[in-house]
MARTIDREN-491683 format. One record per residue (C-alpha): residue number from 1; chain; residue in three letters; x, y, z. Coordinates in nm, 4 decimals. Each point is the difference from the previous one (the first is absolute). Example, Ala and Ser with C-alpha at 12.3 -4.5 7.8 and 13.67 -1.06 7.14 Angstrom:
{atom 1; "A"; "ala"; {1.2300; -0.4500; 0.7800}},
{atom 2; "A"; "ser"; {0.1370; 0.3440; -0.0660}},
END
This chain:
{atom 1; "A"; "met"; {-3.4104; 0.4498; -1.2179}},
{atom 2; "A"; "glu"; {0.2785; -0.0273; 0.2977}},
{atom 3; "A"; "ser"; {-0.1243; -0.2145; 0.2568}},
{atom 4; "A"; "arg"; {-0.0460; 0.1648; 0.3434}},
{atom 5; "A"; "ser"; {0.1145; -0.3166; 0.1634}},
{atom 6; "A"; "thr"; {0.1482; 0.0356; 0.3324}},
{atom 7; "A"; "arg"; {0.2892; -0.2716; -0.0873}},
{atom 8; "A"; "val"; {0.3524; 0.0579; -0.1356}},
{atom 9; "A"; "leu"; {0.2125; -0.2082; -0.2393}},
{atom 10; "A"; "ile"; {0.3504; 0.0075; 0.1286}},
{atom 11; "A"; "val"; {0.2815; -0.2326; -0.2005}},
{atom 12; "A"; "ala"; {0.3461; -0.0062; 0.1006}},
{atom 13; "A"; "gly"; {0.2107; -0.3044; -0.1926}},
{atom 14; "A"; "glu"; {0.3431; -0.0090; 0.2026}},
{atom 15; "A"; "ala"; {0.0875; 0.0118; 0.3985}},
{atom 16; "A"; "ser"; {0.0883; 0.3960; -0.0353}},
{atom 17; "A"; "gly"; {-0.2957; 0.0834; -0.1367}},
{atom 18; "A"; "asp"; {-0.2309; -0.1814; 0.2665}},
{atom 19; "A"; "leu"; {0.2563; 0.1961; 0.2794}},
{atom 20; "A"; "his"; {-0.1251; 0.2940; -0.1956}},
{atom 21; "A"; "gly"; {-0.3622; -0.0795; -0.0338}},
{atom 22; "A"; "gly"; {-0.0107; -0.1256; 0.3554}},
{atom 23; "A"; "gly"; {0.0856; 0.3567; 0.1043}},
{atom 24; "A"; "leu"; {-0.2257; 0.1381; -0.2612}},
{atom 25; "A"; "val"; {-0.3112; -0.1732; 0.1589}},
{atom 26; "A"; "arg"; {0.0962; 0.1162; 0.3538}},
{atom 27; "A"; "ala"; {-0.0077; 0.3566; -0.1150}},
{atom 28; "A"; "phe"; {-0.3625; -0.0565; -0.1773}},
{atom 29; "A"; "arg"; {-0.0977; -0.2086; 0.3498}},
{atom 30; "A"; "gln"; {0.0583; 0.3858; 0.2041}},
{atom 31; "A"; "gln"; {-0.1568; 0.2018; -0.2935}},
{atom 32; "A"; "val"; {-0.2998; -0.2032; -0.1662}},
{atom 33; "A"; "pro"; {-0.0742; -0.2620; 0.2436}},
{atom 34; "A"; "asp"; {-0.3153; -0.1601; -0.2303}},
{atom 35; "A"; "leu"; {0.2089; -0.1046; -0.2351}},
{atom 36; "A"; "glu"; {0.0720; -0.3740; -0.0648}},
{atom 37; "A"; "phe"; {0.2789; -0.1012; -0.1867}},
{atom 38; "A"; "glu"; {0.0969; -0.3611; -0.2025}},
{atom 39; "A"; "gly"; {0.2589; -0.0751; -0.2667}},
{atom 40; "A"; "ile"; {0.2809; -0.1469; -0.0536}},
{atom 41; "A"; "gly"; {0.3171; 0.0150; 0.2978}},
{atom 42; "A"; "gly"; {0.1897; -0.1455; 0.2614}},
{atom 43; "A"; "arg"; {0.0069; 0.0030; 0.3682}},
{atom 44; "A"; "his"; {0.0594; 0.3574; 0.0746}},
{atom 45; "A"; "met"; {-0.3295; 0.0881; -0.2489}},
{atom 46; "A"; "gln"; {-0.1807; -0.2901; 0.1970}},
{atom 47; "A"; "glu"; {0.0771; 0.1161; 0.3515}},
{atom 48; "A"; "ala"; {-0.1271; 0.3542; -0.0835}},
{atom 49; "A"; "gly"; {-0.3173; -0.1669; -0.0808}},
{atom 50; "A"; "val"; {-0.0451; -0.0477; -0.4265}},
{atom 51; "A"; "lys"; {-0.1707; -0.3308; -0.0483}},
{atom 52; "A"; "leu"; {0.2313; -0.1747; -0.2083}},
{atom 53; "A"; "leu"; {-0.0967; -0.1599; -0.3170}},
{atom 54; "A"; "ser"; {0.3250; -0.1270; -0.0606}},
{atom 55; "A"; "gly"; {0.3294; 0.0096; 0.1412}},
{atom 56; "A"; "ile"; {0.3374; 0.1214; -0.1445}},
{atom 57; "A"; "glu"; {0.1651; -0.2970; 0.0712}},
{atom 58; "A"; "gly"; {0.2195; -0.0672; -0.3559}},
{atom 59; "A"; "leu"; {-0.1652; 0.2663; -0.1891}},
{atom 60; "A"; "gly"; {0.3325; 0.2171; -0.0036}},
{atom 61; "A"; "ala"; {0.2125; -0.2334; -0.1750}},
{atom 62; "A"; "ile"; {0.3310; 0.1144; -0.1747}},
{atom 63; "A"; "gly"; {0.0754; -0.1970; -0.3273}},
{atom 64; "A"; "phe"; {-0.1677; -0.1048; -0.3000}},
{atom 65; "A"; "phe"; {-0.0567; -0.3850; 0.1264}},
{atom 66; "A"; "glu"; {-0.1185; 0.1028; 0.3080}},
{atom 67; "A"; "ile"; {-0.2569; 0.2640; -0.1603}},
{atom 68; "A"; "phe"; {-0.1286; -0.2881; -0.2084}},
{atom 69; "A"; "asn"; {-0.0490; -0.2011; 0.3266}},
{atom 70; "A"; "thr"; {-0.2365; 0.2431; 0.1242}},
{atom 71; "A"; "leu"; {-0.1809; 0.0704; -0.3420}},
{atom 72; "A"; "phe"; {-0.2901; -0.1908; 0.0569}},
{atom 73; "A"; "arg"; {-0.0480; 0.1529; 0.3719}},
{atom 74; "A"; "his"; {0.0220; 0.3620; -0.1594}},
{atom 75; "A"; "ile"; {-0.2481; -0.1055; -0.2754}},
{atom 76; "A"; "thr"; {-0.2741; -0.0850; 0.2800}},
{atom 77; "A"; "leu"; {0.0566; 0.2778; 0.2076}},
{atom 78; "A"; "tyr"; {-0.0511; 0.2447; -0.3152}},
{atom 79; "A"; "phe"; {-0.3235; -0.1636; -0.1003}},
{atom 80; "A"; "asp"; {-0.1025; -0.0302; 0.3768}},
{atom 81; "A"; "leu"; {0.0099; 0.3460; 0.0034}},
{atom 82; "A"; "arg"; {-0.1140; 0.0928; -0.3193}},
{atom 83; "A"; "lys"; {-0.3105; -0.1582; 0.1252}},
{atom 84; "A"; "arg"; {-0.0347; 0.1989; 0.3221}},
{atom 85; "A"; "leu"; {0.0882; 0.3160; -0.1793}},
{atom 86; "A"; "ala"; {-0.2243; -0.0651; -0.2464}},
{atom 87; "A"; "arg"; {-0.3093; -0.0298; 0.2798}},
{atom 88; "A"; "gly"; {0.1055; 0.3257; 0.1472}},
{atom 89; "A"; "asp"; {0.1038; -0.1287; 0.3116}},
{atom 90; "A"; "tyr"; {0.2223; 0.2783; 0.0615}},
{atom 91; "A"; "arg"; {0.0142; 0.3795; 0.0435}},
{atom 92; "A"; "ala"; {0.3996; 0.0249; -0.1220}},
{atom 93; "A"; "ala"; {0.2670; -0.2237; 0.0034}},
{atom 94; "A"; "ile"; {0.3347; 0.0704; 0.1264}},
{atom 95; "A"; "leu"; {0.3152; -0.1247; -0.1923}},
{atom 96; "A"; "ile"; {0.2895; -0.0309; 0.1482}},
{atom 97; "A"; "asn"; {0.3221; -0.0523; -0.2401}},
{atom 98; "A"; "tyr"; {0.0435; -0.3337; -0.1439}},
{atom 99; "A"; "pro"; {-0.0966; 0.1686; -0.3118}},
{atom 100; "A"; "ala"; {0.0219; -0.3112; -0.2484}},
{atom 101; "A"; "phe"; {-0.3373; -0.1188; 0.1749}},
{atom 102; "A"; "asn"; {-0.1000; 0.3152; 0.1428}},
{atom 103; "A"; "leu"; {-0.0030; 0.2211; -0.3553}},
{atom 104; "A"; "leu"; {-0.2325; -0.3033; -0.1202}},
{atom 105; "A"; "leu"; {-0.2029; 0.0163; 0.2818}},
{atom 106; "A"; "ala"; {-0.0342; 0.3962; -0.0877}},
{atom 107; "A"; "gly"; {-0.1292; -0.0826; -0.3110}},
{atom 108; "A"; "leu"; {-0.2789; -0.1920; 0.1270}},
{atom 109; "A"; "cys"; {-0.0530; 0.2740; 0.2449}},
{atom 110; "A"; "lys"; {-0.0589; 0.2680; -0.2572}},
{atom 111; "A"; "arg"; {-0.2361; -0.2694; -0.1576}},
{atom 112; "A"; "phe"; {-0.2426; -0.0411; 0.2319}},
{atom 113; "A"; "arg"; {0.0405; 0.3651; 0.1734}},
{atom 114; "A"; "cys"; {0.2136; -0.0427; 0.3134}},
{atom 115; "A"; "pro"; {0.2138; 0.2355; 0.0741}},
{atom 116; "A"; "ala"; {0.3211; -0.1269; 0.0051}},
{atom 117; "A"; "leu"; {0.2866; 0.1598; 0.2228}},
{atom 118; "A"; "phe"; {0.3368; -0.1138; -0.0459}},
{atom 119; "A"; "tyr"; {0.2317; 0.0359; 0.3169}},
{atom 120; "A"; "ile"; {0.3468; -0.0441; -0.1035}},
{atom 121; "A"; "gly"; {0.0457; 0.0126; -0.3441}},
{atom 122; "A"; "pro"; {0.2130; -0.2187; -0.2602}},
{atom 123; "A"; "gln"; {0.3388; 0.1455; -0.0362}},
{atom 124; "A"; "ile"; {-0.0309; 0.1858; -0.3637}},
{atom 125; "A"; "trp"; {0.2462; 0.2116; 0.0118}},
{atom 126; "A"; "ala"; {0.2396; -0.3207; 0.0334}},
{atom 127; "A"; "ser"; {-0.1588; -0.2264; -0.2857}},
{atom 128; "A"; "arg"; {-0.2621; -0.0487; -0.1813}},
{atom 129; "A"; "pro"; {-0.1075; 0.3363; -0.0281}},
{atom 130; "A"; "gly"; {-0.3356; -0.0989; -0.2448}},
{atom 131; "A"; "arg"; {-0.1681; -0.1146; 0.2882}},
{atom 132; "A"; "ile"; {-0.0679; 0.3935; 0.0723}},
{atom 133; "A"; "his"; {-0.2486; -0.0078; -0.2767}},
{atom 134; "A"; "arg"; {-0.1996; -0.2982; 0.1428}},
{atom 135; "A"; "ile"; {0.0164; 0.1944; 0.3310}},
{atom 136; "A"; "arg"; {-0.1599; 0.3097; -0.1279}},
{atom 137; "A"; "arg"; {-0.2948; -0.1608; -0.1603}},
{atom 138; "A"; "asn"; {-0.0647; -0.2423; 0.3097}},
{atom 139; "A"; "val"; {0.1062; 0.1096; 0.3272}},
{atom 140; "A"; "ser"; {-0.2404; 0.2526; 0.1928}},
{atom 141; "A"; "lys"; {0.3080; 0.1277; 0.1448}},
{atom 142; "A"; "met"; {0.3602; -0.0749; 0.1138}},
{atom 143; "A"; "tyr"; {0.1559; 0.0458; 0.3558}},
{atom 144; "A"; "val"; {0.3949; -0.0112; -0.0589}},
{atom 145; "A"; "val"; {0.2427; -0.0280; 0.2899}},
{atom 146; "A"; "leu"; {0.3081; 0.1914; -0.1694}},
{atom 147; "A"; "pro"; {-0.0278; 0.3739; -0.0405}},
{atom 148; "A"; "phe"; {0.1295; 0.0293; -0.3869}},
{atom 149; "A"; "glu"; {-0.2438; -0.2745; -0.1029}},
{atom 150; "A"; "glu"; {-0.2788; 0.2712; 0.0520}},
{atom 151; "A"; "ala"; {0.0801; 0.2359; -0.3213}},
{atom 152; "A"; "leu"; {0.0543; -0.3363; -0.1877}},
{atom 153; "A"; "tyr"; {-0.3587; -0.0812; 0.0339}},
{atom 154; "A"; "arg"; {-0.1485; 0.3448; 0.0056}},
{atom 155; "A"; "glu"; {0.1810; 0.0610; -0.3312}},
{atom 156; "A"; "ala"; {-0.1259; -0.2973; -0.1501}},
{atom 157; "A"; "gly"; {-0.4177; 0.0979; 0.1016}},
{atom 158; "A"; "val"; {0.0107; -0.2607; 0.2977}},
{atom 159; "A"; "pro"; {-0.1635; 0.1441; 0.2865}},
{atom 160; "A"; "val"; {0.2723; -0.0605; 0.2965}},
{atom 161; "A"; "ala"; {0.0662; 0.0883; 0.3368}},
{atom 162; "A"; "phe"; {0.3901; -0.0222; 0.1678}},
{atom 163; "A"; "leu"; {-0.1413; 0.0143; 0.3753}},
{atom 164; "A"; "gly"; {0.3505; -0.1337; 0.1131}},
{atom 165; "A"; "his"; {0.1628; -0.3643; 0.0717}},
{atom 166; "A"; "pro"; {-0.1471; -0.2232; 0.2201}},
{atom 167; "A"; "phe"; {0.3095; -0.0842; 0.1284}},
{atom 168; "A"; "val"; {0.0054; 0.3482; 0.2035}},
{atom 169; "A"; "asp"; {-0.2846; -0.1284; 0.2228}},
{atom 170; "A"; "leu"; {0.1599; -0.3919; -0.0283}},
{atom 171; "A"; "val"; {0.3849; 0.0469; 0.0531}},
{atom 172; "A"; "lys"; {0.0147; 0.0171; 0.3830}},
{atom 173; "A"; "pro"; {0.2337; -0.1692; 0.2537}},
{atom 174; "A"; "arg"; {-0.1563; -0.1717; 0.3092}},
{atom 175; "A"; "gln"; {0.2179; 0.2063; 0.2177}},
{atom 176; "A"; "thr"; {0.2105; 0.3047; 0.1123}},
{atom 177; "A"; "val"; {0.3707; 0.0235; -0.1921}},
{atom 178; "A"; "glu"; {0.1363; -0.0323; 0.3790}},
{atom 179; "A"; "gln"; {-0.2385; -0.3119; 0.0776}},
{atom 180; "A"; "thr"; {0.1431; -0.1435; -0.3181}},
{atom 181; "A"; "arg"; {0.3994; 0.0859; 0.0467}},
{atom 182; "A"; "thr"; {-0.0421; -0.1593; 0.3780}},
{atom 183; "A"; "glu"; {-0.1582; -0.3495; -0.1926}},
{atom 184; "A"; "phe"; {0.2467; -0.0718; -0.2302}},
{atom 185; "A"; "lys"; {0.2802; 0.1506; 0.2333}},
{atom 186; "A"; "leu"; {0.1585; 0.2858; -0.2293}},
{atom 187; "A"; "lys"; {0.3141; 0.1680; 0.1701}},
{atom 188; "A"; "pro"; {0.0118; 0.4241; -0.0376}},
{atom 189; "A"; "gly"; {0.1854; 0.1012; -0.3159}},
{atom 190; "A"; "val"; {0.0451; -0.3598; -0.1697}},
{atom 191; "A"; "pro"; {-0.1639; 0.0007; -0.3158}},
{atom 192; "A"; "val"; {-0.2726; -0.2132; -0.0966}},
{atom 193; "A"; "val"; {-0.0530; -0.1187; -0.3475}},
{atom 194; "A"; "gly"; {-0.3237; -0.1927; -0.1110}},
{atom 195; "A"; "leu"; {-0.0205; -0.2920; -0.2394}},
{atom 196; "A"; "phe"; {-0.2917; -0.0539; -0.1959}},
{atom 197; "A"; "pro"; {0.0261; -0.2338; -0.2900}},
{atom 198; "A"; "gly"; {-0.3308; -0.0506; -0.0899}},
{atom 199; "A"; "ser"; {-0.2672; -0.2447; 0.0493}},
{atom 200; "A"; "arg"; {0.0231; -0.2408; -0.3066}},
{atom 201; "A"; "lys"; {0.2834; -0.3060; 0.0235}},
{atom 202; "A"; "ser"; {0.0808; 0.0896; -0.3604}},
{atom 203; "A"; "glu"; {0.0711; 0.3689; 0.1762}},
{atom 204; "A"; "ile"; {0.2086; -0.1570; 0.2957}},
{atom 205; "A"; "gly"; {0.1709; -0.2399; -0.2550}},
{atom 206; "A"; "phe"; {0.1145; 0.2821; -0.2332}},
{atom 207; "A"; "leu"; {0.0916; 0.2420; 0.3098}},
{atom 208; "A"; "leu"; {0.0687; -0.0981; 0.3385}},
{atom 209; "A"; "asp"; {0.3778; -0.1554; -0.0407}},
{atom 210; "A"; "asp"; {0.0727; 0.3626; -0.1748}},
{atom 211; "A"; "met"; {-0.1413; 0.1964; 0.3074}},
{atom 212; "A"; "phe"; {0.1822; -0.2281; 0.2883}},
{atom 213; "A"; "lys"; {0.3548; 0.0376; -0.1801}},
{atom 214; "A"; "ala"; {-0.0707; 0.4101; -0.0156}},
{atom 215; "A"; "ala"; {-0.1131; -0.0545; 0.3613}},
{atom 216; "A"; "ala"; {0.3609; -0.1200; 0.0217}},
{atom 217; "A"; "leu"; {0.1061; 0.2815; -0.1497}},
{atom 218; "A"; "ile"; {-0.1254; 0.2974; 0.1690}},
{atom 219; "A"; "glu"; {0.0703; -0.2124; 0.3233}},
{atom 220; "A"; "lys"; {0.3449; -0.0081; -0.1265}},
{atom 221; "A"; "glu"; {0.0433; 0.3627; -0.0441}},
{atom 222; "A"; "leu"; {-0.2143; 0.1357; 0.2784}},
{atom 223; "A"; "gly"; {0.1170; -0.2351; 0.2538}},
{atom 224; "A"; "glu"; {-0.3463; -0.0153; 0.1987}},
{atom 225; "A"; "cys"; {-0.3301; -0.0412; -0.1374}},
{atom 226; "A"; "arg"; {-0.3466; -0.1609; 0.0471}},
{atom 227; "A"; "phe"; {-0.1491; -0.1944; -0.3123}},
{atom 228; "A"; "leu"; {-0.3739; -0.0482; 0.0491}},
{atom 229; "A"; "leu"; {-0.2007; -0.2661; -0.2413}},
{atom 230; "A"; "pro"; {-0.3782; -0.0080; 0.0124}},
{atom 231; "A"; "val"; {-0.1196; -0.3385; -0.1466}},
{atom 232; "A"; "ala"; {-0.3452; 0.0581; -0.2082}},
{atom 233; "A"; "asp"; {-0.2595; -0.2476; 0.1221}},
{atom 234; "A"; "thr"; {0.0506; -0.2139; -0.3343}},
{atom 235; "A"; "leu"; {0.3516; -0.0990; 0.1072}},
{atom 236; "A"; "lys"; {0.1079; -0.2046; 0.2955}},
{atom 237; "A"; "arg"; {0.2327; 0.1739; 0.2014}},
{atom 238; "A"; "glu"; {0.2183; -0.3298; 0.0583}},
{atom 239; "A"; "asp"; {0.0944; -0.0243; -0.3319}},
{atom 240; "A"; "ile"; {0.1367; 0.3727; -0.0064}},
{atom 241; "A"; "glu"; {0.1876; -0.0658; 0.3316}},
{atom 242; "A"; "lys"; {0.1496; -0.3143; -0.1371}},
{atom 243; "A"; "lys"; {0.1659; 0.2585; -0.3034}},
{atom 244; "A"; "ala"; {0.0784; 0.2631; 0.2582}},
{atom 245; "A"; "ala"; {0.2408; -0.2315; 0.1886}},
{atom 246; "A"; "arg"; {0.1979; -0.0226; -0.3038}},
{atom 247; "A"; "tyr"; {0.1313; 0.3393; -0.0030}},
{atom 248; "A"; "pro"; {0.2652; 0.1789; 0.2483}},
{atom 249; "A"; "val"; {-0.2834; 0.2769; 0.1450}},
{atom 250; "A"; "lys"; {-0.2778; -0.0387; 0.2281}},
{atom 251; "A"; "ile"; {-0.3261; 0.0210; -0.1868}},
{atom 252; "A"; "asp"; {-0.3102; 0.0424; 0.2694}},
{atom 253; "A"; "val"; {-0.2860; -0.2031; -0.1981}},
{atom 254; "A"; "leu"; {-0.3471; 0.1125; 0.1383}},
{atom 255; "A"; "pro"; {-0.3603; -0.0550; -0.1049}},
{atom 256; "A"; "ala"; {-0.1790; 0.2021; -0.1825}},
{atom 257; "A"; "arg"; {0.0883; 0.3475; 0.1556}},
{atom 258; "A"; "asn"; {0.0152; 0.2054; -0.3160}},
{atom 259; "A"; "tyr"; {-0.1276; 0.3263; 0.1718}},
{atom 260; "A"; "glu"; {0.2448; -0.0352; 0.3040}},
{atom 261; "A"; "val"; {0.3155; -0.0705; -0.1587}},
{atom 262; "A"; "met"; {-0.0588; 0.3024; -0.2378}},
{atom 263; "A"; "gln"; {-0.1070; 0.2251; 0.2917}},
{atom 264; "A"; "val"; {0.3728; -0.0464; 0.1072}},
{atom 265; "A"; "ser"; {0.2059; -0.0556; -0.2789}},
{atom 266; "A"; "asp"; {0.2821; 0.2170; -0.0872}},
{atom 267; "A"; "phe"; {0.0046; -0.1466; -0.3638}},
{atom 268; "A"; "leu"; {-0.2380; -0.2307; -0.1973}},
{atom 269; "A"; "ile"; {0.1301; -0.2844; -0.2425}},
{atom 270; "A"; "leu"; {-0.3448; -0.0678; -0.1958}},
{atom 271; "A"; "cys"; {-0.1270; -0.2277; -0.2537}},
{atom 272; "A"; "ser"; {-0.2165; 0.1795; -0.2185}},
{atom 273; "A"; "gly"; {-0.3760; 0.0211; 0.0320}},
{atom 274; "A"; "ser"; {-0.2590; 0.1714; 0.2151}},
{atom 275; "A"; "ala"; {0.2389; 0.0131; 0.3273}},
{atom 276; "A"; "thr"; {0.2589; 0.2490; -0.1981}},
{atom 277; "A"; "leu"; {-0.2965; 0.2516; 0.0556}},
{atom 278; "A"; "glu"; {-0.1188; -0.1571; 0.2990}},
{atom 279; "A"; "ala"; {0.3488; 0.1158; 0.1310}},
{atom 280; "A"; "ala"; {-0.0463; 0.3542; -0.1473}},
{atom 281; "A"; "leu"; {-0.2435; 0.0614; 0.2692}},
{atom 282; "A"; "phe"; {0.2461; -0.0442; 0.2777}},
{atom 283; "A"; "glu"; {0.2453; 0.2337; -0.2124}},
{atom 284; "A"; "cys"; {0.2790; -0.2667; 0.0299}},
{atom 285; "A"; "pro"; {0.3039; -0.0061; -0.2400}},
{atom 286; "A"; "gln"; {-0.0187; -0.2578; -0.2189}},
{atom 287; "A"; "val"; {0.1779; -0.2293; -0.3090}},
{atom 288; "A"; "ile"; {-0.2814; -0.1996; -0.2166}},
{atom 289; "A"; "val"; {0.1248; -0.3300; -0.1570}},
{atom 290; "A"; "tyr"; {-0.1223; -0.2760; -0.2327}},
{atom 291; "A"; "arg"; {0.0776; -0.2764; -0.1992}},
{atom 292; "A"; "val"; {-0.1892; -0.1805; -0.3006}},
{atom 293; "A"; "asn"; {0.1300; -0.2966; -0.2020}},
{atom 294; "A"; "ala"; {0.0735; 0.1229; -0.3524}},
{atom 295; "A"; "leu"; {-0.3078; -0.0841; -0.1673}},
{atom 296; "A"; "ser"; {-0.1967; 0.2476; 0.2262}},
{atom 297; "A"; "tyr"; {0.2392; 0.2628; -0.0229}},
{atom 298; "A"; "ala"; {0.0078; 0.0267; -0.3779}},
{atom 299; "A"; "leu"; {-0.4099; -0.0293; 0.0552}},
{atom 300; "A"; "leu"; {-0.0165; 0.2449; 0.2083}},
{atom 301; "A"; "gly"; {0.2350; 0.2659; -0.1847}},
{atom 302; "A"; "trp"; {-0.2659; -0.1032; -0.2808}},
{atom 303; "A"; "leu"; {-0.3597; 0.0036; 0.1911}},
{atom 304; "A"; "val"; {0.0632; 0.2847; 0.2509}},
{atom 305; "A"; "lys"; {0.0926; 0.3640; -0.0945}},
{atom 306; "A"; "ile"; {0.0873; 0.1747; 0.3188}},
{atom 307; "A"; "arg"; {0.3444; 0.1895; 0.0517}},
{atom 308; "A"; "trp"; {0.0140; -0.1634; 0.4254}},
{atom 309; "A"; "phe"; {-0.1051; -0.3558; 0.1091}},
{atom 310; "A"; "gly"; {-0.0080; 0.1246; 0.3427}},
{atom 311; "A"; "leu"; {-0.3509; 0.1269; 0.1398}},
{atom 312; "A"; "val"; {0.1499; 0.2770; 0.2122}},
{atom 313; "A"; "asn"; {0.1657; 0.1627; -0.2579}},
{atom 314; "A"; "ile"; {-0.2631; -0.0494; -0.2685}},
{atom 315; "A"; "val"; {-0.1944; 0.1922; 0.2538}},
{atom 316; "A"; "ala"; {0.2483; 0.2439; 0.0577}},
{atom 317; "A"; "glu"; {0.0591; 0.0586; -0.3633}},
{atom 318; "A"; "glu"; {0.3711; -0.0078; 0.0719}},
{atom 319; "A"; "glu"; {0.2726; -0.2717; 0.1280}},
{atom 320; "A"; "val"; {-0.0567; 0.0444; 0.4116}},
{atom 321; "A"; "ala"; {0.1489; -0.3537; 0.0285}},
{atom 322; "A"; "thr"; {0.2708; -0.1355; -0.1675}},
{atom 323; "A"; "glu"; {-0.1287; -0.3063; -0.2487}},
{atom 324; "A"; "leu"; {0.2083; -0.2858; -0.0693}},
{atom 325; "A"; "leu"; {-0.1261; -0.2289; -0.2545}},
{atom 326; "A"; "asn"; {0.1122; -0.3598; -0.1107}},
{atom 327; "A"; "asp"; {0.3862; -0.0226; -0.0390}},
{atom 328; "A"; "gln"; {0.0192; 0.3663; 0.1985}},
{atom 329; "A"; "val"; {-0.0815; -0.1815; 0.2737}},
{atom 330; "A"; "thr"; {0.3114; -0.0802; 0.1853}},
{atom 331; "A"; "pro"; {0.1066; 0.0071; 0.3946}},
{atom 332; "A"; "glu"; {0.2586; 0.2452; -0.0938}},
{atom 333; "A"; "arg"; {-0.2924; 0.2935; -0.1670}},
{atom 334; "A"; "ile"; {-0.2359; -0.1197; 0.2547}},
{atom 335; "A"; "ala"; {0.2577; 0.0949; 0.3120}},
{atom 336; "A"; "gly"; {0.1046; 0.3103; -0.2315}},
{atom 337; "A"; "glu"; {-0.3205; 0.1189; 0.0130}},
{atom 338; "A"; "ala"; {-0.0491; -0.0637; 0.3562}},
{atom 339; "A"; "leu"; {0.3746; 0.0972; 0.1271}},
{atom 340; "A"; "ala"; {-0.0718; 0.3320; -0.1687}},
{atom 341; "A"; "val"; {-0.2952; 0.1159; 0.1872}},
{atom 342; "A"; "leu"; {0.0852; -0.1903; 0.3555}},
{atom 343; "A"; "thr"; {0.3370; 0.1953; -0.0187}},
{atom 344; "A"; "asp"; {-0.1124; 0.3009; -0.0906}},
{atom 345; "A"; "arg"; {-0.2537; 0.2140; 0.2236}},
{atom 346; "A"; "glu"; {-0.0884; 0.2430; -0.2878}},
{atom 347; "A"; "lys"; {-0.0482; -0.2269; -0.2677}},
{atom 348; "A"; "ser"; {-0.2305; -0.2087; 0.2335}},
{atom 349; "A"; "ala"; {-0.1983; 0.3177; 0.1186}},
{atom 350; "A"; "ala"; {-0.0661; 0.1182; -0.3677}},
{atom 351; "A"; "val"; {-0.1071; -0.3300; -0.1001}},
{atom 352; "A"; "arg"; {-0.2533; 0.0263; 0.2929}},
{atom 353; "A"; "ser"; {-0.1072; 0.3377; -0.0866}},
{atom 354; "A"; "arg"; {-0.0903; -0.1903; -0.4079}},
{atom 355; "A"; "met"; {-0.1755; -0.2489; 0.1736}},
{atom 356; "A"; "his"; {-0.2079; 0.2429; 0.2281}},
{atom 357; "A"; "arg"; {-0.1105; 0.1570; -0.3227}},
{atom 358; "A"; "val"; {-0.1763; -0.3433; -0.1330}},
{atom 359; "A"; "his"; {-0.1298; -0.0507; 0.3216}},
{atom 360; "A"; "glu"; {-0.1572; 0.3465; -0.0411}},
{atom 361; "A"; "ser"; {-0.1155; -0.0719; -0.3434}},
{atom 362; "A"; "leu"; {-0.2069; -0.3518; 0.0783}},
{atom 363; "A"; "gly"; {-0.2059; 0.2135; 0.2152}},
{atom 364; "A"; "arg"; {-0.1299; 0.0670; 0.3697}},
{atom 365; "A"; "pro"; {-0.1807; -0.2755; 0.2370}},
{atom 366; "A"; "gly"; {-0.3168; -0.0879; -0.0993}},
{atom 367; "A"; "val"; {-0.0020; -0.1242; -0.3434}},
{atom 368; "A"; "val"; {-0.2213; -0.2981; 0.0527}},
{atom 369; "A"; "ser"; {-0.2689; 0.2007; 0.1682}},
{atom 370; "A"; "arg"; {0.0003; 0.2721; -0.2722}},
{atom 371; "A"; "val"; {0.0107; -0.2518; -0.2996}},
{atom 372; "A"; "ala"; {-0.3314; -0.1930; 0.1931}},
{atom 373; "A"; "ala"; {-0.1816; 0.3408; 0.0556}},
{atom 374; "A"; "asp"; {0.0826; 0.1003; -0.3788}},
{atom 375; "A"; "met"; {-0.1262; -0.3617; -0.1537}},
{atom 376; "A"; "ala"; {-0.3243; 0.0462; 0.2202}},
{atom 377; "A"; "his"; {-0.0284; 0.3419; -0.1647}},
{atom 378; "A"; "glu"; {0.0313; -0.1937; -0.3172}},
{atom 379; "A"; "met"; {-0.2591; -0.2160; 0.0693}},
{atom 380; "A"; "gly"; {-0.2260; 0.2612; 0.1261}},
{atom 381; "A"; "leu"; {-0.0095; -0.0693; 0.3623}},
{atom 382; "A"; "ala"; {0.1131; 0.2755; 0.2907}},
{atom 383; "A"; "pro"; {0.2503; -0.1566; 0.2160}},
{atom 384; "A"; "ser"; {-0.1146; 0.0365; 0.3932}},
{atom 385; "A"; "asn"; {0.3132; 0.1654; 0.0873}},
{atom 386; "A"; "glu"; {0.1350; 0.2465; -0.3030}},
{atom 387; "A"; "thr"; {0.3302; -0.0339; -0.0749}},
{atom 388; "A"; "ser"; {0.2054; 0.2546; -0.1984}},
{atom 389; "A"; "ala"; {0.0759; -0.1156; -0.3517}},
{atom 390; "A"; "arg"; {0.3469; 0.1518; -0.0009}},
END
């Protein structure tokens, strides 16, 4: 028999999952105030009121040896949660991404009759499609965040809902366009290009020099241009500034003000990742670049079966932003893509129109509240603030 507990287990294993988990718990607090949350997460979930059984530090490891080093901790967490689920401690479990671990937990939830609600599921459309069978067996409902995923899961017999992408609620600058332009001292009529080389040291090593060289070529062609580079919290600003100083072009190296830079840019040069989709919410033209070592490139070609690697193109199901990968990443190609938009107003408007369609496809504001309301319904609870499911 399913538990009637007022406690809910919530599990995230990475920083992005912690961010989304914190937002989701806050939405629950407004709708079902009596629920208690405990589980695995980080600062955002803890600040939202989740009782942490474990933090996420070191859990989202990348690479064989790093994952091996966390194996004992994962095993310990698994058996601790198994004991709690077997006791019937929880009314339901909310599992946020982190599929290698959370799909194992979904199996435990099935065994101990605890509904498993999976938020932001594994990208089975890109790799390991066989996971869909485990999901169908063990997950009570899948909450997907990309519009095309809903049909994919439904056709496989998985209860699923697409209620929008949480970026619709999260991706917001702190101030108006006019305030940002004043803060950054931007001149009217001078093009603005945003540089986003990534948040990992490996991405910086692979991409930053080519971005700076491309910036020099763009400025040479246009005569005047502003280049803004917001530095991720994971990197040292002074390291980027030292590298920028070697090039004959002024780069404004800023603290992590990603959304403000996207807000005022006429074009973006982006490392592939979630930032490409965030930029689409500002409907800004972009070129997506990525470079990996030869072995990783070969493995990606074998494991990942998708036509595009840029998230904005995957959502659009067409190439709305040019993608440059490995040998294609050259200063000349990057600068050429930027200049094609910066020197042609009609082309810029056409690209922005296509980005607008991507923006609309991600849903209207209130995504997280709708997800919380639907999850509460699945738990047999009536939200105090009835929220439309669509």
